[in-house]
VOBA-1610 file (N, C-alpha, C; in pm, whole numbers, padded with zeros to 5 digits, always signed):
BEGIN
Met+01395-00968+01093Met+01361-00963+00953Met+01470-00889+00876Thr+01486-00930+00754Thr+01584-00865+00670Thr+01522-00743+00602Ala+01608-00652+00559Ala+01562-00531+00492Ala+01499-00569+00358Ile+01408-00485+00313Ile+01341-00506+00186Ile+01368-00386+00095Ser+01349-00404-00034Ser+01369-00295-00129Ser+01251-00198-00121Pro+01271-00076-00168Pro+01158+00019-00172Pro+01040-00033-00253Gln+01066-00102-00363Gln+00958-00156-00445Gln+00880-00262-00369Thr+00952-00348-00298Thr+00886-00450-00216Thr+00803-00383-00107Ala+00856-00278-00046Ala+00783-00206+00057Ala+00653-00147+00002Leu+00660-00092-00117Leu+00538-00034-00178Leu+00435-00144-00203Ile+00480-00259-00249Ile+00387-00370-00270Ile+00329-00418-00137Tyr+00413-00428-00036Tyr+00364-00467+00097Tyr+00255-00371+00146Val+00274-00243+00125Val+00175-00144+00168Val+00043-00166+00094Met+00051-00187-00036Met-00072-00209-00113Met-00142-00338-00073Val-00066-00444-00054Val-00125-00572-00011Val-00189-00557+00127Thr-00124-00485+00216Thr-00176-00468+00351Thr-00310-00397+00352Val-00323-00291+00275Val-00453-00222+00272Val-00557-00308+00202Ser-00517-00384+00102Ser-00611-00472+00034Ser-00661-00582+00126Ala-00576-00634+00209Ala-00611-00743+00298Ala-00676-00697+00428Ala-00693-00569+00445Ala-00740-00512+00571Ala-00874-00571+00617Asp-00962-00597+00521Asp-01094-00648+00557Asp-01101-00800+00549Gly-00985-00865+00532Gly-00980-01011+00527Gly-01008-01068+00389Asn-01028-00982+00291Asn-01060-01027+00155Asn-00991-00935+00056Met-00913-00994-00032Met-00849-00915-00138Met-00940-00923-00261Ala-01014-00816-00287Ala-01107-00812-00399Ala-01031-00813-00531Asp-01094-00865-00635Asp-01031-00867-00767Asp-00990-00727-00811Ser-01075-00628-00782Ser-01042-00490-00822Ser-00916-00441-00751Glu-00895-00484-00628Glu-00775-00444-00555Glu-00651-00515-00610Ile-00664-00641-00642Ile-00552-00715-00700Ile-00515-00654-00835Glu-00616-00622-00913Glu-00590-00558-01044Glu-00524-00422-01027Ala-00567-00346-00925Ala-00507-00214-00899Ala-00360-00228-00864Ile-00326-00326-00781Ile-00187-00349-00744Ile-00105-00386-00868Ala-00155-00480-00946Ala-00083-00523-01066Ala-00064-00408-01163Ala-00166-00323-01179Ala-00156-00208-01270Ala-00051-00109-01224Arg-00044-00084-01093Arg+00055+00011-01042Arg+00196-00043-01065Val+00215-00172-01039Val+00347-00233-01058Val+00384-00232-01206Arg+00289-00251-01292Arg+00316-00253-01436Arg+00344-00113-01490Asp+00274-00010-01440Asp+00274+00121-01504Asp+00363+00228-01441Leu+00390+00219-01315Leu+00460+00330-01248Leu+00612+00318-01261Pro+00678+00430-01288Pro+00825+00429-01304Pro+00901+00374-01183Val+00848+00391-01065Val+00919+00344-00946Val+00938+00192-00949Phe+00855+00122-01025Phe+00866-00023-01037Phe+00941-00065-01163Gly+01007+00029-01229Gly+01075+00002-01355Gly+01174-00113-01350Lys+01245-00128-01240Lys+01345-00235-01229Lys+01295-00355-01150Phe+01168-00350-01107Phe+01111-00461-01033Phe+01067-00569-01132Glu+01106-00690-01106Glu+01069-00803-01193Glu+00923-00839-01166Arg+00836-00805-01261Arg+00692-00825-01242Arg+00655-00970-01213Ala+00735-01062-01260Ala+00708-01203-01234Ala+00716-01235-01084His+00777-01147-01006His+00791-01169-00862His+00676-01107-00781Leu+00581-01045-00847Leu+00472-00978-00775Leu+00394-01075-00687Leu+00353-01188-00741Leu+00274-01284-00663Leu+00354-01332-00542Arg+00481-01367-00564Arg+00563-01414-00452Arg+00577-01305-00345Thr+00596-01181-00388Thr+00609-01069-00294Thr+00481-01050-00215Ala+00367-01059-00282Ala+00238-01046-00214Ala+00218-01160-00114Gln+00259-01279-00152Gln+00247-01393-00061Gln+00338-01379+00060Glu+00458-01324+00039Glu+00550-01299+00152Glu+00486-01202+00250Cys+00425-01097+00196Cys+00359-00998+00281Cys+00245-01064+00359Ala+00164-01142+00290Ala+00051-01209+00357Ala+00100-01300+00468Ala+00212-01367+00446Ala+00268-01455+00550Ala+00311-01374+00672Ile+00372-01260+00649Ile+00413-01175+00761Ile+00290-01124+00835Leu+00189-01079+00759Leu+00066-01028+00822Leu-00003-01134+00906Ala+00012-01260+00870Ala-00052-01370+00944Ala+00015-01398+01079Glu+00136-01349+01097Glu+00209-01370+01222Glu+00156-01275+01331Ala+00187-01311+01457Ala+00156-01219+01566Ala+00233-01090+01543Asp+00169-00977+01559Asp+00228-00846+01534Asp+00274-00827+01390Gly+00211-00899+01299Gly+00249-00893+01159Gly+00229-00755+01096Leu+00120-00689+01133Leu+00096-00555+01078Leu+00208-00460+01120Asp+00245-00465+01246Asp+00355-00379+01292Asp+00485-00412+01219Ala+00507-00541+01193Ala+00629-00581+01122Ala+00630-00526+00980Val+00519-00540+00908Val+00512-00491+00771Val+00529-00339+00768Leu+00461-00269+00855Leu+00471-00122+00858Leu+00612-00078+00895Gly+00676-00150+00986Gly+00813-00119+01023Gly+00911-00141+00907Leu+00894-00251+00837Leu+00978-00278+00720Leu+00963-00168+00616Ala+00838-00128+00592Ala+00812-00023+00493Ala+00874+00110+00536Ala+00858+00144+00661Ala+00912+00271+00711Ala+01063+00280+00693Val+01131+00169+00713Val+01277+00166+00700Val+01318+00170+00553Ala+01245+00100+00468Ala+01284+00084+00327Ala+01256+00206+00242Leu+01160+00290+00283Leu+01115+00399+00196Leu+01182+00532+00230Ser+01226+00603+00126Ser+01276+00739+00144Ser+01157+00830+00172Glu+01182+00951+00214Glu+01072+01043+00246Glu+00974+01062+00130Pro+01021+01091+00008Pro+00925+01105-00102Pro+00847+00977-00130Leu+00911+00861-00115Leu+00841+00735-00139Leu+00741+00701-00030Lys+00757+00760+00087Lys+00656+00740+00192Lys+00523+00802+00149Glu+00530+00918+00085Glu+00408+00980+00033Glu+00352+00897-00082Thr+00439+00845-00166Thr+00397+00757-00275Thr+00328+00633-00219Ala+00383+00576-00114Ala+00322+00458-00052Ala+00182+00488-00003Tyr+00165+00603+00061Tyr+00032+00638+00110Tyr-00065+00655-00006Leu-00022+00720-00111Leu-00109+00739-00228Leu-00144+00605-00293Leu-00049+00515-00303Leu-00077+00384-00358Leu-00176+00307-00270Ala-00161+00320-00140Ala-00255+00255-00048Ala-00396+00310-00069Leu-00405+00441-00087Leu-00536+00502-00114Leu-00594+00451-00245Asp-00512+00442-00349Asp-00559+00392-00477Asp-00618+00252-00465Val-00552+00167-00390Val-00600+00030-00371Val-00730+00032-00289Ala-00732+00111-00183Ala-00852+00118-00100Ala-00974+00170-00180Leu-00949+00262-00271Leu-01057+00319-00350Leu-01091+00239-00474Ser-01015+00135-00504Ser-01033+00062-00629Ser-01170-00005-00639Asp-01233-00034-00526Asp-01367-00092-00530Asp-01474+00013-00501His-01437+00140-00511His-01525+00257-00502His-01582+00283-00362Arg-01523+00222-00262Arg-01561+00253-00124Arg-01444+00215-00033Val-01430+00289+00074Val-01323+00261+00170Val-01389+00211+00297Arg-01356+00090+00332Arg-01416+00028+00452Arg-01344+00077+00578Leu-01412+00061+00690Leu-01357+00106+00818Leu-01222+00041+00846Glu-01207-00086+00814Glu-01080-00155+00836Glu-00968-00090+00754Glu-01001-00048+00633Glu-00902+00017+00547Glu-00866+00154+00603Val-00963+00226+00656Val-00937+00357+00719Val-00839+00339+00835Arg-00860+00235+00913Arg-00771+00208+01027Arg-00629+00178+00980Ile-00618+00097+00876Ile-00486+00065+00823Ile-00419+00190+00767Leu-00495+00272+00696Leu-00439+00397+00642Leu-00389+00487+00754Asp-00462+00492+00864Asp-00417+00575+00978Asp-00290+00517+01039Arg-00285+00386+01054Arg-00163+00322+01106Arg-00045+00346+01013Leu-00072+00340+00883Leu+00032+00363+00783Leu+00083+00506+00795Arg-00006+00602+00804Arg+00033+00742+00818Arg+00124+00760+00939Gln+00087+00700+01048Gln+00166+00711+01170Gln+00303+00643+01154Ala+00302+00522+01100Ala+00426+00446+01085Ala+00526+00516+00993Leu+00473+00583+00890Leu+00561+00651+00795Leu+00593+00794+00839Gly+00531+00839+00946Gly+00558+00974+00998Gly+00510+01083+00903Leu+00397+01061+00838Leu+00344+01158+00742Leu+00256+01260+00814Asp+00269+01382+00772Asp+00190+01493+00827Asp+00044+01477+00786Arg-00046+01511+00877Arg-00190+01500+00849Arg-00234+01586+00732Leu-00176+01704+00717Leu-00214+01791+00604Leu-00173+01730+00470Ile-00057+01670+00470Ile-00011+01604+00347Ile-00102+01486+00314Thr-00134+01404+00414Thr-00219+01289+00385Thr-00360+01334+00346Ala-00409+01442+00403Ala-00540+01494+00363Ala-00538+01537+00217Ala-00430+01600+00175Ala-00418+01642+00035Ala-00410+01521-00057Leu-00335+01420-00017Leu-00326+01297-00096Leu-00462+01228-00104Glu-00536+01227+00006Glu-00670+01167+00007Glu-00763+01241-00089Arg-00757+01371-00087Arg-00841+01451-00176Arg-00804+01427-00322Ala-00678+01420-00351Ala-00632+01395-00488Ala-00676+01255-00534Ala-00665+01155-00447Ala-00704+01020-00482Ala-00854+01013-00511Arg-00933+01080-00429Arg-01078+01081-00454Arg-01111+01155-00584Ala-01043+01265-00609Ala-01071+01343-00729Ala-01044+01262-00856Arg-00944+01176-00852Arg-00915+01093-00969Arg-01020+00989-00995Arg-01106+00962-00899Arg-01210+00860-00912Arg-01344+00916-00961Tyr-01358+01048-00964Tyr-01486+01107-01005Tyr-01514+01077-01151Thr-01640+01058-01181Thr-01681+01039-01319Thr-01782+01148-01354Ala-01791+01177-01482Ala-01882+01282-01528Ala-02025+01234-01529
//
């Protein structure tokens, strides 16, 4: 496989967690699109390519060992700070439908391992992601 850009890697991570349960919910698709539209890290990413990028990721995931391939591509493409960003974006997508399914938890754990993230850091990111979802 060829190398991918950091922005593509971030999208791959979000698509992967969204597809974890075999169904990409509308809320998850909307969450991905909103992150790509609003976050500075995607400033130079051509938004018109989002669908194609998501489809590329889905095609890789459909292959034998596709999850390992996607996680490997992301690990290589992302700098250390962006690895934490990737985990936080994955959490945002997982929480977008207000519940995290077991399949998503498994993907998040695989992502943590693939990116070499410390458990304390990921626990803090998980707490922050949940806190942003609370309503009064």
